[in-house]
C-alpha positions in Angstrom: 0.0 -0.1 0.0 1.2 3.5 -0.5 1.9 5.4 2.8 2.1 9.1 3.7 5.0 10.5 5.2 4.2 12.0 8.7 5.0 15.6 7.9 2.6 15.4 4.9 -0.2 14.1 7.3 0.4 16.6 9.9 0.4 19.6 7.3 -3.2 18.5 6.3 -4.4 18.6 9.9 -7.2 21.1 10.6 -8.1 20.6 14.3 -5.7 23.3 15.1 -3.8 25.9 12.7 -2.0 23.9 10.0 1.4 22.8 11.1 4.1 25.1 10.2 7.2 23.2 8.8 9.5 25.6 10.6 8.0 24.8 13.9 9.3 21.1 13.9 12.9 20.2 13.7 14.3 17.9 11.0 13.4 14.4 11.4 15.8 12.4 13.6 17.8 10.0 11.9 16.1 7.3 14.1 12.9 8.2 12.6 13.8 8.3 8.8 13.2 4.5 8.3 9.4 5.1 9.5 8.3 5.7 6.0 9.8 2.1 4.9 8.5 0.5 8.0 5.0 1.8 7.9 3.4 -0.7 5.6 4.5 -3.5 8.0 3.1 -1.7 10.8 -0.1 -1.2 9.1 -0.4 -4.9 8.4 0.4 -5.6 11.9 -2.3 -3.2 13.3 -4.9 -4.7 11.1 -3.9 -8.2 12.1 -4.0 -7.4 15.8 -7.3 -5.3 15.4 -8.9 -8.4 13.9 -7.8 -10.7 16.5 -8.3 -9.3 19.9 -8.2 -11.5 23.1 -9.9 -10.8 26.6 -7.8 -9.7 29.7 -5.8 -12.3 31.1 -6.4 -14.5 27.9 -3.8 -12.6 25.7 -1.8 -15.8 24.9 -1.5 -15.6 21.2 -1.1 -11.8 21.1 1.7 -12.0 23.3 3.3 -14.7 21.6 3.1 -12.8 18.4 4.7 -9.6 19.9 7.5 -11.9 21.8 8.6 -13.6 18.4 8.9 -10.3 16.7 11.0 -8.8 19.4 13.5 -11.8 19.5 14.1 -11.3 15.7 15.0 -7.9 16.4 17.5 -8.9 18.9 15.7 -8.4 22.2 16.2 -10.7 25.3 12.5 -11.9 25.7 10.8 -13.4 28.7 7.3 -14.4 28.5 4.6 -15.4 31.1 5.4 -12.7 33.4 2.5 -12.1 35.5 0.3 -14.1 33.4 0.7 -13.5 29.6 3.1 -10.6 30.3 6.1 -10.0 27.8 9.3 -8.4 29.0 12.1 -7.5 26.3 15.4 -6.2 27.0 17.8 -4.4 24.6 21.1 -3.4 26.1 23.3 -0.9 24.6 25.9 0.0 27.0 25.9 2.3 30.0 23.0 4.6 30.4 19.6 4.8 31.8 17.0 2.3 31.5 13.7 3.3 29.9 10.6 1.2 30.5 8.0 1.4 27.4 4.7 -0.2 28.3 1.9 -1.2 26.0 -1.3 -3.1 26.9 -2.6 -6.1 24.9 -6.1 -6.9 26.1 -9.3 -6.2 24.1 -12.8 -5.8 25.7 -16.1 -7.9 25.3 -17.6 -5.4 22.9 -19.3 -6.2 19.4 -17.6 -4.0 16.8 -19.9 -2.0 14.6 -17.5 0.2 12.6 -18.1 -1.6 9.4 -14.2 -1.5 8.5 -12.9 -4.0 6.0 -10.7 -5.3 9.0 -13.3 -5.2 11.8 -13.0 -7.9 14.3 -15.4 -10.7 14.2 -13.6 -12.3 17.2 -15.4 -14.2 19.9 -14.2 -15.8 23.1 -15.7 -17.4 26.2 -15.7 -14.8 29.2 -15.1 -16.0 32.8 -18.6 -17.7 33.2 -17.9 -19.7 30.0 -20.5 -17.5 28.0 -19.3 -16.7 24.3 -18.9 -13.0 23.9 -17.8 -10.7 21.0 -14.2 -9.2 21.5 -13.0 -5.9 20.2 -10.1 -3.5 20.5 -12.4 -0.7 21.4 -9.8 1.0 23.7 -7.0 1.1 21.0 -4.6 -1.2 22.6 -3.8 -2.3 19.1 -2.6 1.0 18.3 -0.4 1.0 21.4 1.0 -2.3 20.5 1.7 -1.4 16.9 3.5 2.0 18.1 5.4 0.0 20.7 6.7 -2.6 18.2 7.4 0.4 15.6 9.7 2.0 18.3 11.3 -1.3 19.2 12.2 -1.6 15.5 13.5 1.8 15.1 15.5 1.8 18.4 17.1 -1.8 17.5 18.1 -0.4 14.1 19.8 2.7 15.5 21.8 1.5 18.4 24.7 4.0 17.3 22.2 6.9 18.3 21.6 6.1 21.9 23.1 4.5 25.1 21.3 2.5 28.0 19.0 -0.2 28.2 15.4 -0.4 26.6 12.9 -2.4 28.8 9.7 -3.1 26.9 6.7 -4.5 28.8 3.9 -5.9 27.0 1.2 -6.0 29.8 -1.8 -8.2 30.0 -5.1 -7.4 31.7 -5.2 -3.5 31.9 -8.9 -3.5 31.3 -9.5 -5.4 34.6 -6.8 -3.2 36.4 -4.7 -6.3 37.4 -2.1 -6.8 35.0 0.6 -4.2 36.0 0.2 -5.3 39.7 0.6 -9.0 38.7 3.8 -8.2 36.7 5.4 -6.2 39.4 4.5 -9.1 41.9 6.0 -11.4 39.6 9.6 -9.5 39.9 9.4 -7.0 37.1 11.4 -4.6 39.0 13.6 -7.4 40.4 14.1 -10.0 37.8 15.0 -7.3 35.2 16.8 -3.8 35.6 14.7 -1.5 37.6 13.9 1.4 35.1 14.8 5.0 35.6 11.9 6.2 33.9 8.5 4.7 32.8 6.5 5.8 29.5 3.3 4.8 28.0 0.9 6.3 25.3 -2.8 6.0 25.1 -5.4 6.8 22.5 -7.7 9.9 22.9 -11.0 9.6 21.3 -11.5 13.4 21.8 -8.3 15.0 20.2 -7.4 15.1 16.3 -5.1 12.4 15.0 -1.6 14.1 14.5 -1.8 15.7 17.9 -0.6 14.8 21.4 -1.9 16.0 24.8 -0.1 15.8 28.0 -1.5 16.4 31.8 1.1 16.9 34.5 0.5 15.5 37.9 -2.8 13.6 38.4 -3.9 12.5 34.7 -6.4 9.6 35.4 -8.3 8.7 38.4 -8.2 5.7 40.9 -10.9 3.4 40.1 -12.7 0.9 42.5 -15.3 -1.5 41.8 -17.5 -1.9 44.7 -20.1 -4.7 45.3 -22.8 -4.2 48.0 -25.6 -6.7 49.1 -28.4 -5.1 51.2 -30.5 -7.7 53.0 -34.1 -7.5 53.9 -37.0 -9.8 55.0 -39.1 -10.9 51.8 -42.8 -11.5 51.6 -46.1 -10.6 49.8 -46.1 -7.2 47.9 -49.5 -6.8 49.3 -48.4 -7.1 52.9 -45.3 -4.8 53.2 -45.6 -4.3 56.9 -44.6 -7.9 57.4 -41.4 -7.5 55.5 -38.3 -5.3 55.7 -38.1 -4.2 51.8 -34.6 -4.1 50.5 -35.5 -2.4 47.4 -36.6 0.7 49.2 -33.6 0.4 51.4 -31.6 0.2 48.3 -33.5 3.3 46.9 -32.5 5.1 50.2 -28.8 4.0 50.1 -28.3 5.1 46.6 -29.6 8.7 47.1 -27.8 8.9 50.6 -24.4 7.8 48.7 -24.5 10.9 46.5 -23.9 13.1 49.6 -20.4 11.8 49.7 -19.5 13.7 46.7 -21.8 16.7 47.4 -21.6 17.2 51.1 -18.6 15.3 52.6 -15.5 16.0 50.5 -14.1 19.2 49.5 -15.5 20.6 46.5 -12.1 21.2 45.1 -11.3 17.5 45.1 -12.8 15.5 42.1 -14.7 12.2 42.8 -17.5 10.2 41.3 -19.6 7.6 43.0 -21.9 6.0 40.4 -24.2 3.1 41.0 -24.0 1.1 37.7 -26.0 -1.8 38.3 -28.9 -2.9 40.8 -30.4 -6.2 40.7 -33.4 -7.4 43.2 -36.5 -9.3 43.0 -38.3 -11.7 40.6 -41.8 -10.6 40.3 -44.1 -7.7 40.5 -45.9 -8.7 43.9 -42.9 -10.4 45.7 -40.7 -8.3 48.0 -37.3 -10.1 47.8 -34.8 -10.9 50.7 -31.9 -8.9 49.3 -30.8 -6.5 46.6 -27.3 -6.3 45.0 -25.7 -2.8 44.0 -22.5 -2.4 41.7 -20.7 0.8 42.1 -17.5 2.4 40.4 -15.8 4.9 42.8 -13.1 7.4 41.3 -11.0 9.9 42.6 -7.5 11.1 42.5 -5.8 11.6 46.0 -5.4 8.6 48.1 -6.9 10.4 50.9 -10.2 11.1 49.0 -10.3 7.4 47.9 -10.0 6.1 51.5 -13.0 8.5 52.6 -15.3 7.6 49.8 -14.9 3.9 50.3 -15.3 4.2 54.0 -18.3 6.5 53.6 -20.0 3.9 51.5 -19.8 1.2 54.1 -20.8 3.7 56.8 -24.0 4.8 54.8 -24.9 1.3 54.0 -24.6 0.0 57.5 -26.8 3.3 58.8 -29.6 3.0 56.2 -29.7 -1.0 57.0 -30.0 -0.1 60.7 -32.6 2.5 60.1 -34.7 0.2 58.1 -34.5 -2.5 60.7 -32.5 -4.9 58.4 -31.9 -8.4 59.8 -28.3 -8.4 58.7 -25.6 -6.0 58.1 -24.8 -5.2 54.3 -21.8 -7.0 52.8 -19.4 -4.9 50.8 -16.3 -5.9 48.6 -14.1 -4.0 46.6 -12.6 -5.5 43.5 -10.5 -4.3 40.4 -8.9 -1.5 42.4 -6.7 0.6 40.4 -4.8 3.7 41.8 -4.7 7.3 40.1 -2.1 7.8 37.4 0.3 10.5 38.5 2.3 11.9 35.7 5.8 13.3 37.1 5.5 16.9 36.2 9.3 17.4 35.2 9.3 14.2 33.2 6.1 15.0 31.6 7.4 18.6 30.5 10.6 17.2 29.2 8.7 14.7 26.9 6.1 17.2 25.9 9.1 19.6 24.8 10.9 17.0 23.1 7.7 15.7 21.2 6.9 19.6 20.5 10.3 19.8 18.7 9.5 17.0 16.4 5.9 17.3 15.6 5.7 21.0 15.8 4.3 23.0 19.1 1.0 23.6 17.8 0.3 19.8 17.5 1.3 19.2 21.3 -1.0 20.8 24.1 -1.8 20.4 27.6 -5.1 18.5 28.1 -7.4 17.9 31.1 -7.4 15.2 33.8 -9.9 12.7 33.2 -12.0 10.1 35.4 -11.0 7.2 33.5 -8.6 4.8 35.1 -5.3 3.1 33.8 -3.2 0.7 35.7 -0.1 2.2 34.3 -0.2 4.0 37.6 1.4 0.9 39.2 4.8 1.5 37.6 5.0 5.0 39.0 4.1 4.1 42.5 6.6 1.4 42.5 9.1 4.1 42.8 9.9 5.3 39.2 9.1 8.5 37.5 6.2 8.0 35.1 4.4 9.5 32.4 1.6 8.7 30.0 0.9 10.9 26.9 -2.4 11.0 25.0 -2.2 10.4 21.2 -5.0 12.0 19.2 -7.2 9.4 16.9 -10.0 11.5 15.3 -9.7 12.5 11.6 -8.9 15.9 11.7 -11.6 17.3 9.5 -14.1 15.3 11.3 -12.7 16.5 14.7 -13.0 20.2 13.6 -16.5 19.7 12.4 -17.5 18.1 15.6 -16.2 21.0 17.8 -18.3 23.3 15.5 -21.4 21.3 15.6 -21.1 19.9 19.2 -21.4 16.4 17.9 -20.5 13.6 20.3 -17.8 11.4 18.7 -17.4 7.8 19.6 -15.6 7.3 22.9 -13.3 4.6 24.0 -15.1 1.4 24.7 -17.8 2.3 22.0 -18.3 -0.2 19.3 -17.9 2.6 16.9 -14.4 3.6 17.9 -12.1 3.6 15.0 -8.9 5.7 14.7 -7.9 7.5 11.8 -5.2 4.8 11.1 -2.3 6.0 9.4 -2.0 9.3 11.0 -2.5 7.9 14.4 0.0 5.2 14.1 2.8 7.3 12.6 2.3 10.1 15.3 2.2 7.4 18.1 5.4 5.7 16.8 7.1 9.2 16.4 6.0 10.2 20.0 7.0 7.0 21.7 10.3 6.8 19.9 11.2 10.6 20.6 10.4 10.0 24.1 12.8 7.3 24.4 15.5 9.0 22.8 15.0 12.2 25.0 15.7 9.8 28.0 18.3 7.6 26.9 22.0 8.3 26.9 23.7 9.7 23.9 26.9 8.1 22.4 
């Protein structure tokens, strides 16, 4: 296929003022092979997109990446913390730079209509077949990661140090990074001096990069809450303790955690996403089950919210005369992602010099979650950069009209492929070169 050089792609962007070629430096010699490499990366992207695998089941995906890395000369270790891949490229004395990609897809049925759309299905944890799609763009992340690995392996005369590639499973369930660290990522392999990742943005134009110093993504806790009552006939409610009414009161009271108990200057979300109770119109059940997502940035706010949920649930149950205390469990917990401010600025400046300053801007924190946070909390300066994915003309039109574009996790999410991939490879490679030692 015929590919388009990155600079030409950027010059056609319309989301911000068109790029001025004078605003960017001449491409690094390390990046020059990208034009010739792009068709191979495009084929890899489409292959990955068509063959997604669910969290903790990335066996074929990880094996595919590991095989390619071995051919490039990396020392590869598989099955770290599950299907995790760790690959080392040593090149003399210098910093160790961790570059992370996630590998898992989502149980989403793709509806993009693309010729390479996923038609894959897998069995979920209950054994039921479900459709699978890379609706969060982990296929972009993997392709850019592999592109960067290739460019660095072919240009060892241009940098010094150690590249530590981490192919991480189970990002969507928030467990993959923690499992890899528990399996000795920072002990069995060189502990990195820096950790870097990229992530798709479904709200930014392709060809652009956004960065967020400090807290960039929220902590995420999934809370399961069971409220107990005393069931009976719907015509005789006075003989029961109605857990559905108890659940309604509890849900309303929980909203005061955000509106009345925490500082209004500290972002937080408490959302009840699921409520299950009862089987028939005229039967009052014995219990109701709630599922919540709880999000914040600071650890103390996270602790306050979780403690508040338990306190309110118990208080409402006591007020209702419930026969048993509620049961609460917290699963899939992920800490907030904190971008080291100095590192983030350093990377943003380096990428700006390559892509042009008008294509790199400071973004806003979001309440989504990312377990990339774990690598930084383990004692390493870390930064995650956002890569725009929306075709620039469509992005500009949506900003004018107010159209809601397909979000991440949407069955309609489809990156502007070539522009996104080229920008992602350029960003990750430039970031690595900025931190690695110079000959």
